[in-house]
N, CA, C and O atoms as CSV, one atom per row, in Angstrom:
chain,resi,resn,atom,element,x,y,z
A,1,UNK,N,N,96.955,198.676,97.449
A,1,UNK,CA,C,96.958,199.600,98.566
A,1,UNK,C,C,97.047,201.041,98.075
A,1,UNK,O,O,96.291,201.898,98.531
A,2,UNK,N,N,97.962,201.313,97.154
A,2,UNK,CA,C,98.141,202.686,96.680
A,2,UNK,C,C,96.890,203.191,95.981
A,2,UNK,O,O,96.529,204.358,96.128
A,3,UNK,N,N,96.223,202.326,95.222
A,3,UNK,CA,C,95.010,202.729,94.515
A,3,UNK,C,C,93.922,203.157,95.496
A,3,UNK,O,O,93.221,204.140,95.258
A,4,UNK,N,N,93.783,202.430,96.583
A,4,UNK,CA,C,92.771,202.761,97.598
A,4,UNK,C,C,93.101,204.102,98.249
A,4,UNK,O,O,92.226,204.958,98.380
A,5,UNK,N,N,94.363,204.291,98.661
A,5,UNK,CA,C,94.766,205.547,99.296
A,5,UNK,C,C,94.627,206.724,98.341
A,5,UNK,O,O,94.193,207.802,98.747
A,6,UNK,N,N,94.989,206.530,97.082
A,6,UNK,CA,C,94.868,207.615,96.112
A,6,UNK,C,C,93.398,207.958,95.887
A,6,UNK,O,O,93.056,209.128,95.720
A,7,UNK,N,N,92.530,206.952,95.880
A,7,UNK,CA,C,91.096,207.195,95.735
A,7,UNK,C,C,90.550,208.002,96.898
A,7,UNK,O,O,89.713,208.883,96.704
A,8,UNK,N,N,91.014,207.712,98.101
A,8,UNK,CA,C,90.585,208.475,99.271
A,8,UNK,C,C,91.070,209.923,99.173
A,8,UNK,O,O,90.340,210.851,99.522
A,9,UNK,N,N,92.289,210.108,98.704
A,9,UNK,CA,C,92.828,211.455,98.537
A,9,UNK,C,C,92.065,212.223,97.477
A,9,UNK,O,O,91.807,213.416,97.634
A,10,UNK,N,N,91.705,211.553,96.411
A,10,UNK,CA,C,90.918,212.194,95.349
A,10,UNK,C,C,89.558,212.642,95.879
A,10,UNK,O,O,89.031,213.670,95.456
A,11,UNK,N,N,88.992,211.868,96.806
A,11,UNK,CA,C,87.716,212.254,97.413
A,11,UNK,C,C,87.864,213.542,98.218
A,11,UNK,O,O,86.955,214.373,98.235
A,12,UNK,N,N,89.005,213.710,98.884
A,12,UNK,CA,C,89.258,214.947,99.617
A,12,UNK,C,C,89.347,216.139,98.677
A,12,UNK,O,O,88.897,217.233,99.018
A,13,UNK,N,N,89.917,215.939,97.508
A,13,UNK,CA,C,90.021,217.012,96.522
A,13,UNK,C,C,88.619,217.440,96.079
A,13,UNK,O,O,88.371,218.625,95.853
A,14,UNK,N,N,87.716,216.484,95.956
A,14,UNK,CA,C,86.342,216.803,95.572
A,14,UNK,C,C,85.678,217.724,96.584
A,14,UNK,O,O,84.855,218.558,96.209
A,15,UNK,N,N,86.023,217.586,97.866
A,15,UNK,CA,C,85.476,218.464,98.899
A,15,UNK,C,C,85.866,219.910,98.607
A,15,UNK,O,O,85.108,220.832,98.906
A,16,UNK,N,N,87.036,220.105,98.030
A,16,UNK,CA,C,87.505,221.444,97.687
A,16,UNK,C,C,86.595,222.165,96.720
A,16,UNK,O,O,86.594,223.395,96.673
A,17,UNK,N,N,85.844,221.447,95.972
A,17,UNK,CA,C,84.920,222.075,95.033
A,17,UNK,C,C,83.704,222.649,95.734
A,17,UNK,O,O,82.898,223.346,95.117
A,18,UNK,N,N,83.567,222.358,97.024
A,18,UNK,CA,C,82.448,222.890,97.824
A,18,UNK,C,C,82.883,224.100,98.639
A,18,UNK,O,O,82.153,224.530,99.532
A,19,UNK,N,N,84.040,224.650,98.356
A,19,UNK,CA,C,84.500,225.843,99.052
A,19,UNK,C,C,85.659,225.616,99.998
A,19,UNK,O,O,86.244,226.580,100.492
A,20,UNK,N,N,86.008,224.365,100.263
A,20,UNK,CA,C,87.157,224.078,101.124
A,20,UNK,C,C,88.302,223.609,100.241
A,20,UNK,O,O,88.087,222.903,99.255
A,21,UNK,N,N,89.504,223.997,100.591
A,21,UNK,CA,C,90.655,223.594,99.788
A,21,UNK,C,C,91.732,223.019,100.695
A,21,UNK,O,O,91.943,223.504,101.807
A,22,UNK,N,N,92.403,221.996,100.222
A,22,UNK,CA,C,93.448,221.323,100.978
A,22,UNK,C,C,94.773,222.045,100.748
A,22,UNK,O,O,95.114,222.374,99.612
A,23,UNK,N,N,95.524,222.293,101.830
A,23,UNK,CA,C,96.832,222.913,101.725
A,23,UNK,C,C,97.868,221.791,101.574
A,23,UNK,O,O,98.255,221.156,102.554
A,24,UNK,N,N,98.304,221.562,100.347
A,24,UNK,CA,C,99.215,220.450,100.058
A,24,UNK,C,C,100.575,220.665,100.707
A,24,UNK,O,O,101.243,219.693,101.059
A,25,UNK,N,N,101.000,221.909,100.874
A,25,UNK,CA,C,102.301,222.184,101.491
A,25,UNK,C,C,102.329,221.757,102.952
A,25,UNK,O,O,103.377,221.358,103.459
A,26,UNK,N,N,101.194,221.836,103.632
A,26,UNK,CA,C,101.133,221.485,105.046
A,26,UNK,C,C,100.662,220.058,105.294
A,26,UNK,O,O,100.701,219.587,106.430
A,27,UNK,N,N,100.222,219.369,104.262
A,27,UNK,CA,C,99.671,218.023,104.405
A,27,UNK,C,C,100.780,216.987,104.275
A,27,UNK,O,O,101.580,217.033,103.341
A,28,UNK,N,N,100.820,216.066,105.207
A,28,UNK,CA,C,101.817,214.989,105.209
A,28,UNK,C,C,101.084,213.653,105.228
A,28,UNK,O,O,99.897,213.596,105.552
A,29,UNK,N,N,101.785,212.587,104.883
A,29,UNK,CA,C,101.177,211.255,104.856
A,29,UNK,C,C,102.031,210.287,105.657
A,29,UNK,O,O,103.259,210.367,105.646
A,30,UNK,N,N,101.372,209.377,106.349
A,30,UNK,CA,C,102.068,208.299,107.044
A,30,UNK,C,C,101.272,207.022,106.815
A,30,UNK,O,O,100.050,207.015,106.969
A,31,UNK,N,N,101.938,205.967,106.455
A,31,UNK,CA,C,101.313,204.667,106.281
A,31,UNK,C,C,101.736,203.803,107.467
A,31,UNK,O,O,102.923,203.545,107.672
A,32,UNK,N,N,100.764,203.367,108.230
A,32,UNK,CA,C,101.061,202.549,109.409
A,32,UNK,C,C,100.864,201.087,109.052
A,32,UNK,O,O,99.744,200.641,108.801
A,33,UNK,N,N,101.972,200.343,109.031
A,33,UNK,CA,C,101.945,198.938,108.645
A,33,UNK,C,C,103.186,198.253,109.189
A,33,UNK,O,O,104.236,198.878,109.339
A,34,UNK,N,N,103.063,196.990,109.479
A,34,UNK,CA,C,104.229,196.217,109.915
A,34,UNK,C,C,105.101,195.806,108.731
A,34,UNK,O,O,106.260,195.433,108.915
A,35,UNK,N,N,104.554,195.873,107.521
A,35,UNK,CA,C,105.305,195.552,106.313
A,35,UNK,C,C,105.595,196.842,105.552
A,35,UNK,O,O,104.723,197.707,105.463
A,36,UNK,N,N,106.799,196.991,105.003
A,36,UNK,CA,C,107.118,198.216,104.261
A,36,UNK,C,C,106.358,198.288,102.931
A,36,UNK,O,O,106.249,197.295,102.211
A,37,UNK,N,N,105.843,199.458,102.624
A,37,UNK,CA,C,105.147,199.703,101.370
A,37,UNK,C,C,105.724,200.955,100.732
A,37,UNK,O,O,106.043,201.921,101.424
A,38,UNK,N,N,105.855,200.937,99.439
A,38,UNK,CA,C,106.243,202.133,98.697
A,38,UNK,C,C,104.967,202.753,98.157
A,38,UNK,O,O,104.387,202.253,97.193
A,39,UNK,N,N,104.533,203.831,98.770
A,39,UNK,CA,C,103.282,204.473,98.408
A,39,UNK,C,C,103.540,205.938,98.097
A,39,UNK,O,O,104.256,206.621,98.829
A,40,UNK,N,N,102.956,206.414,97.011
A,40,UNK,CA,C,103.019,207.826,96.665
A,40,UNK,C,C,101.596,208.343,96.543
A,40,UNK,O,O,100.805,207.824,95.756
A,41,UNK,N,N,101.273,209.364,97.322
A,41,UNK,CA,C,99.947,209.964,97.263
A,41,UNK,C,C,100.094,211.337,96.626
A,41,UNK,O,O,100.903,212.150,97.072
A,42,UNK,N,N,99.322,211.591,95.594
A,42,UNK,CA,C,99.423,212.825,94.820
A,42,UNK,C,C,98.117,213.600,94.929
A,42,UNK,O,O,97.038,213.052,94.705
A,43,UNK,N,N,98.226,214.883,95.276
A,43,UNK,CA,C,97.079,215.777,95.327
A,43,UNK,C,C,97.457,217.048,94.572
A,43,UNK,O,O,98.523,217.621,94.801
A,44,UNK,N,N,96.587,217.480,93.683
A,44,UNK,CA,C,96.849,218.662,92.842
A,44,UNK,C,C,98.191,218.532,92.123
A,44,UNK,O,O,98.945,219.502,92.046
A,45,UNK,N,N,98.491,217.368,91.608
A,45,UNK,CA,C,99.725,217.053,90.880
A,45,UNK,C,C,100.985,217.241,91.719
A,45,UNK,O,O,102.069,217.427,91.165
A,46,UNK,N,N,100.861,217.194,93.051
A,46,UNK,CA,C,102.014,217.298,93.932
A,46,UNK,C,C,102.018,216.101,94.871
A,46,UNK,O,O,100.988,215.745,95.444
A,47,UNK,N,N,103.189,215.482,95.025
A,47,UNK,CA,C,103.320,214.314,95.898
A,47,UNK,C,C,103.385,214.766,97.352
A,47,UNK,O,O,104.122,215.695,97.685
A,48,UNK,N,N,102.613,214.108,98.218
A,48,UNK,CA,C,102.641,214.428,99.638
A,48,UNK,C,C,103.941,213.936,100.259
A,48,UNK,O,O,104.472,212.889,99.886
A,49,UNK,N,N,104.442,214.713,101.217
A,49,UNK,CA,C,105.638,214.319,101.954
A,49,UNK,C,C,105.297,213.138,102.848
A,49,UNK,O,O,104.261,213.135,103.513
A,50,UNK,N,N,106.173,212.131,102.865
A,50,UNK,CA,C,105.962,210.942,103.693
A,50,UNK,C,C,106.641,211.129,105.041
A,50,UNK,O,O,107.781,211.585,105.117
A,51,UNK,N,N,105.932,210.773,106.095
A,51,UNK,CA,C,106.460,210.867,107.453
A,51,UNK,C,C,106.731,209.451,107.967
A,51,UNK,O,O,106.007,208.513,107.634
A,52,UNK,N,N,107.766,209.309,108.772
A,52,UNK,CA,C,108.045,208.021,109.406
A,52,UNK,C,C,107.474,207.978,110.814
A,52,UNK,O,O,107.199,206.900,111.341
A,53,UNK,N,N,107.291,209.157,111.434
A,53,UNK,CA,C,106.711,209.248,112.770
A,53,UNK,C,C,106.201,210.664,113.002
A,53,UNK,O,O,106.593,211.597,112.300
A,54,UNK,N,N,105.322,210.819,113.994
A,54,UNK,CA,C,104.864,212.137,114.421
A,54,UNK,C,C,104.349,212.041,115.855
A,54,UNK,O,O,104.052,210.956,116.354
A,55,UNK,N,N,104.252,213.184,116.495
A,55,UNK,CA,C,103.738,213.244,117.865
A,55,UNK,C,C,102.267,213.625,117.833
A,55,UNK,O,O,101.877,214.581,117.162
A,56,UNK,N,N,101.460,212.876,118.556
A,56,UNK,CA,C,100.038,213.168,118.675
A,56,UNK,C,C,99.656,213.091,120.145
A,56,UNK,O,O,99.731,212.025,120.756
A,57,UNK,N,N,99.254,214.205,120.703
A,57,UNK,CA,C,98.860,214.253,122.116
A,57,UNK,C,C,99.946,213.661,123.011
A,57,UNK,O,O,99.659,212.864,123.904
A,58,UNK,N,N,101.172,214.049,122.767
A,58,UNK,CA,C,102.357,213.630,123.532
A,58,UNK,C,C,102.694,212.145,123.362
A,58,UNK,O,O,103.467,211.598,124.148
A,59,UNK,N,N,102.130,211.494,122.356
A,59,UNK,CA,C,102.465,210.100,122.057
A,59,UNK,C,C,103.135,210.028,120.689
A,59,UNK,O,O,102.709,210.693,119.745
A,60,UNK,N,N,104.173,209.225,120.591
A,60,UNK,CA,C,104.870,209.049,119.323
A,60,UNK,C,C,104.159,207.998,118.502
A,60,UNK,O,O,103.981,206.863,118.945
A,61,UNK,N,N,103.744,208.385,117.281
A,61,UNK,CA,C,103.102,207.454,116.344
A,61,UNK,C,C,104.124,207.142,115.266
A,61,UNK,O,O,104.659,208.055,114.638
A,62,UNK,N,N,104.405,205.856,115.042
A,62,UNK,CA,C,105.395,205.458,114.044
A,62,UNK,C,C,104.720,204.664,112.926
A,62,UNK,O,O,103.667,204.056,113.114
A,63,UNK,N,N,105.354,204.691,111.772
A,63,UNK,CA,C,104.808,203.987,110.620
A,63,UNK,C,C,104.915,202.485,110.701
A,63,UNK,O,O,104.246,201.778,109.947
A,64,UNK,N,N,105.756,201.968,111.615
A,64,UNK,CA,C,105.913,200.518,111.707
A,64,UNK,C,C,104.995,199.894,112.758
A,64,UNK,O,O,105.204,198.750,113.159
A,65,UNK,N,N,103.993,200.628,113.200
A,65,UNK,CA,C,102.934,200.128,114.105
A,65,UNK,C,C,103.473,199.725,115.472
A,65,UNK,O,O,102.948,198.791,116.078
A,66,UNK,N,N,104.483,200.384,115.966
A,66,UNK,CA,C,105.009,200.073,117.313
A,66,UNK,C,C,104.414,201.017,118.330
A,66,UNK,O,O,104.726,200.923,119.517
């Protein structure tokens, strides 16, 4: 799982070479799964902050898929 997510993140970094750059300080990660996973996503040698929940369009999104 971590290898797939890291590969996707690396693809986003490649977009930065076309003139767009990712702001790692403002970027957060959430893994939505019913089973707990220990995942670390690294971009520009910095680990993304992990979120347990966030609000999207007045709806609470949680990492445990509830």
